[in-house]
Legacy VTK file of the C-alpha trace (Angstrom):
# vtk DataFile Version 3.0
C-alpha trace
ASCII
DATASET POLYDATA
POINTS 264 float
-14.456 -11.574 -10.194
-15.559 -12.394 -13.732
-14.220 -15.887 -14.493
-14.908 -15.368 -18.203
-12.897 -12.146 -18.378
-9.389 -12.794 -19.696
-6.489 -10.350 -19.895
-3.675 -10.950 -22.393
-0.310 -9.188 -22.006
3.208 -9.340 -23.446
4.852 -11.279 -20.589
6.926 -8.393 -19.222
6.796 -7.160 -15.640
5.640 -3.752 -16.882
2.947 -5.455 -18.926
1.680 -7.296 -15.858
1.556 -4.071 -13.832
-0.373 -2.525 -16.738
-2.957 -5.299 -16.299
-3.277 -4.414 -12.615
-3.788 -0.750 -13.484
-6.318 -1.582 -16.215
-8.345 -3.664 -13.765
-8.681 -0.766 -11.333
-9.331 1.820 -14.045
-12.062 -0.318 -15.642
-13.462 -1.445 -12.280
-13.352 -5.089 -13.285
-11.576 -8.178 -11.957
-10.216 -10.626 -14.540
-10.612 -14.340 -14.014
-7.404 -15.101 -15.913
-4.255 -13.246 -16.989
-2.343 -14.905 -19.817
0.948 -14.229 -21.552
0.606 -13.516 -25.264
2.635 -16.592 -26.258
0.999 -19.958 -25.679
-2.453 -18.543 -24.948
-5.248 -21.160 -24.862
-8.427 -20.829 -26.904
-9.877 -17.479 -25.921
-13.473 -16.473 -25.455
-15.271 -13.340 -26.546
-14.295 -11.567 -23.308
-10.537 -11.842 -23.923
-8.921 -8.397 -23.751
-5.459 -7.397 -24.933
-3.791 -5.089 -22.399
-0.937 -3.109 -23.994
2.085 -2.245 -21.898
1.663 1.269 -20.552
4.878 2.469 -18.913
3.200 5.313 -17.016
0.480 3.006 -15.723
3.067 0.393 -14.715
5.122 3.007 -12.893
2.087 4.277 -11.006
1.292 0.752 -9.778
4.940 0.115 -8.888
5.117 3.312 -6.823
1.811 2.487 -5.128
3.255 -0.794 -3.844
5.699 1.027 -1.587
3.233 3.763 -0.651
0.250 1.540 0.230
2.004 -1.663 1.363
5.655 -0.975 2.180
9.040 -0.486 0.521
9.713 -4.226 0.524
6.555 -4.819 -1.521
8.247 -3.680 -4.723
10.987 -6.304 -4.415
8.545 -9.005 -3.307
6.226 -8.505 -6.287
9.069 -8.143 -8.789
10.924 -11.228 -7.562
7.769 -13.330 -7.282
6.998 -12.403 -10.898
10.387 -13.856 -11.908
9.686 -17.235 -10.299
8.227 -20.329 -11.930
5.180 -20.156 -9.644
2.191 -21.636 -11.511
-0.530 -19.109 -12.391
1.677 -16.406 -10.884
-0.150 -13.535 -12.602
-3.465 -14.170 -10.850
-1.745 -15.035 -7.571
0.192 -11.758 -7.657
-2.892 -9.829 -8.751
-4.793 -11.077 -5.697
-1.739 -10.481 -3.505
-1.462 -6.842 -4.606
-5.189 -6.234 -4.071
-4.922 -7.782 -0.618
-1.870 -5.658 0.137
-3.785 -2.500 -0.701
-6.297 -3.505 1.989
-4.005 -4.908 4.699
-0.803 -2.970 4.124
2.385 -4.402 5.656
0.564 -7.473 6.964
1.132 -9.138 3.579
4.915 -8.744 3.903
5.489 -10.824 7.020
3.734 -13.247 9.334
5.269 -11.650 12.433
2.469 -9.073 12.843
-0.376 -11.549 12.441
-2.569 -11.928 15.502
-6.094 -12.969 16.206
-8.542 -10.227 15.353
-10.202 -8.517 18.290
-12.664 -5.648 18.382
-11.092 -2.316 17.581
-7.968 -3.794 15.981
-6.970 -3.589 12.346
-8.157 -6.441 10.140
-5.772 -9.377 9.873
-5.562 -12.052 7.158
-8.042 -14.910 7.324
-6.998 -18.488 6.550
-7.404 -18.190 2.766
-5.559 -14.890 2.712
-2.745 -16.323 4.817
-2.371 -19.179 2.345
-2.062 -16.662 -0.507
0.526 -14.594 1.365
2.587 -17.653 2.285
2.525 -18.845 -1.321
4.035 -15.559 -2.540
6.562 -15.192 0.283
7.701 -18.818 -0.054
8.265 -18.358 -3.788
10.336 -15.222 -3.094
12.384 -17.029 -0.446
13.231 -19.820 -2.904
14.054 -17.262 -5.593
16.489 -15.406 -3.340
18.086 -18.648 -2.189
18.700 -19.676 -5.796
20.229 -16.275 -6.589
22.669 -16.602 -3.675
23.530 -20.158 -4.630
24.308 -19.272 -8.253
26.252 -16.155 -7.229
28.534 -18.358 -5.141
29.012 -21.251 -7.560
28.911 -19.690 -11.048
32.119 -19.958 -13.063
33.156 -17.781 -15.994
35.388 -18.731 -18.915
37.381 -16.130 -20.818
36.852 -15.783 -24.566
38.930 -12.967 -26.058
37.641 -9.820 -24.311
34.517 -11.259 -22.650
33.805 -13.624 -19.752
31.018 -16.105 -20.445
29.026 -18.473 -18.269
26.049 -20.761 -18.850
23.478 -21.489 -16.121
20.275 -23.552 -15.881
18.229 -21.999 -13.054
14.666 -22.886 -12.124
13.661 -19.227 -11.794
14.374 -16.221 -13.990
17.223 -14.971 -11.830
19.195 -13.167 -14.568
18.064 -9.642 -13.573
19.354 -10.169 -10.028
22.561 -11.800 -11.275
23.136 -8.964 -13.736
22.926 -6.382 -10.939
25.309 -8.414 -8.778
28.001 -8.978 -11.410
27.682 -5.448 -12.789
28.880 -4.217 -9.400
31.511 -6.954 -9.136
32.956 -6.728 -12.659
32.744 -3.011 -13.356
35.582 -2.990 -15.926
34.995 -6.449 -17.410
32.697 -7.479 -20.236
30.593 -10.507 -19.376
27.725 -12.609 -20.703
25.609 -14.951 -18.587
23.414 -17.284 -20.640
20.292 -18.761 -19.034
19.752 -21.946 -21.007
16.511 -22.791 -19.174
14.677 -19.621 -20.164
16.768 -18.777 -23.275
17.848 -15.378 -22.016
21.176 -13.623 -21.565
22.595 -10.847 -19.404
25.199 -8.819 -21.290
27.501 -6.246 -19.720
29.783 -3.820 -21.512
31.210 -0.436 -20.673
28.032 1.202 -21.972
25.861 -0.696 -19.486
24.053 -3.963 -18.772
20.998 -5.453 -20.444
18.937 -8.637 -20.158
17.651 -9.883 -23.488
16.248 -12.899 -25.306
18.819 -15.388 -26.653
17.492 -18.598 -28.160
20.849 -20.292 -28.659
24.529 -19.887 -27.825
27.430 -21.665 -29.537
30.862 -21.581 -27.919
34.131 -23.036 -29.228
35.767 -25.869 -27.290
39.040 -24.366 -26.108
40.337 -27.019 -23.737
40.333 -30.760 -23.347
37.566 -31.954 -21.044
39.702 -33.195 -18.142
41.702 -29.947 -18.020
38.510 -27.896 -17.768
37.091 -30.131 -15.031
40.336 -29.989 -13.051
40.330 -26.194 -13.025
36.661 -26.171 -12.066
36.925 -28.517 -9.081
40.058 -26.815 -7.734
38.480 -23.344 -7.868
35.211 -24.667 -6.447
36.879 -26.199 -3.397
38.906 -23.014 -2.876
35.764 -20.874 -3.076
33.798 -23.058 -0.637
36.838 -23.144 1.695
36.784 -26.929 1.750
39.942 -28.976 2.009
40.860 -30.393 -1.398
40.288 -34.195 -1.486
43.419 -36.309 -1.436
42.073 -38.365 -4.335
41.955 -36.182 -7.487
39.780 -38.748 -9.288
37.082 -38.393 -6.612
37.035 -34.621 -6.951
37.069 -34.848 -10.745
34.076 -37.206 -10.857
32.136 -35.110 -8.338
32.657 -31.935 -10.350
31.610 -33.710 -13.553
28.305 -34.538 -11.879
27.829 -30.968 -10.657
28.848 -29.101 -13.777
28.363 -31.491 -16.683
25.693 -29.266 -18.247
28.041 -26.274 -18.066
30.866 -28.095 -19.837
28.455 -29.385 -22.489
27.386 -25.783 -23.148
30.832 -25.227 -24.607
30.008 -27.789 -27.255
26.714 -26.124 -28.124
24.265 -24.707 -25.613
LINES 1 265
264 0 1 2 3 4 5 6 7 8 9 10 11 12 13 14 15 16 17 18 19 20 21 22 23 24 25 26 27 28 29 30 31 32 33 34 35 36 37 38 39 40 41 42 43 44 45 46 47 48 49 50 51 52 53 54 55 56 57 58 59 60 61 62 63 64 65 66 67 68 69 70 71 72 73 74 75 76 77 78 79 80 81 82 83 84 85 86 87 88 89 90 91 92 93 94 95 96 97 98 99 100 101 102 103 104 105 106 107 108 109 110 111 112 113 114 115 116 117 118 119 120 121 122 123 124 125 126 127 128 129 130 131 132 133 134 135 136 137 138 139 140 141 142 143 144 145 146 147 148 149 150 151 152 153 154 155 156 157 158 159 160 161 162 163 164 165 166 167 168 169 170 171 172 173 174 175 176 177 178 179 180 181 182 183 184 185 186 187 188 189 190 191 192 193 194 195 196 197 198 199 200 201 202 203 204 205 206 207 208 209 210 211 212 213 214 215 216 217 218 219 220 221 222 223 224 225 226 227 228 229 230 231 232 233 234 235 236 237 238 239 240 241 242 243 244 245 246 247 248 249 250 251 252 253 254 255 256 257 258 259 260 261 262 263
């Protein structure tokens, strides 16, 4: 590894895979991989890696061929997490996967190495694998949580919702709600990462959205009342006898969502 060698890319998943391909094609190992925006002061060895769709596809296909089918989802979902320094962590994870195969996908097959057996991860490698798999587990848990608790509001011919996730879960949410709301237009705004998933009859796309302004259609208490009633119904929990208790609890849970109607 050359600690002074820095790769710069556009921040997309395809751009990251292009960096992986470039490293193998050039027979060099970068010490850092940075996103184009917010790059620190660069040295003379900084290299811009353009997004190459064919190169990205070749790496993506190799994940399933050399590691296992699950590797594609693991790498893609880990890339969408807020894991610090995720580019270099995933770069090392992919390289390790090319060497150890399915052993990087689960701890179940790990055993002490004996003569004649296939190599198994050492302690440092196990730490790397656990870091990636733990990030993916948290990502998937957040997706399931938001899928079950998200609430849409109808505006003319589109359903709109605002979320504030820790991870970039919009691609997974878009796939889920595209199957669920086939004939409905919807927009899910990720206020944390300033992105939006838009679905219309023509298809679904995830795009950048810096700001979203929605009109206030209802008085605050009426909106909260509808929210806490539907939430208790969805979770199959008996509705509290005291409406004020339920109203205050839902305000604490969904205050940011109601405020988004006043200007996200």
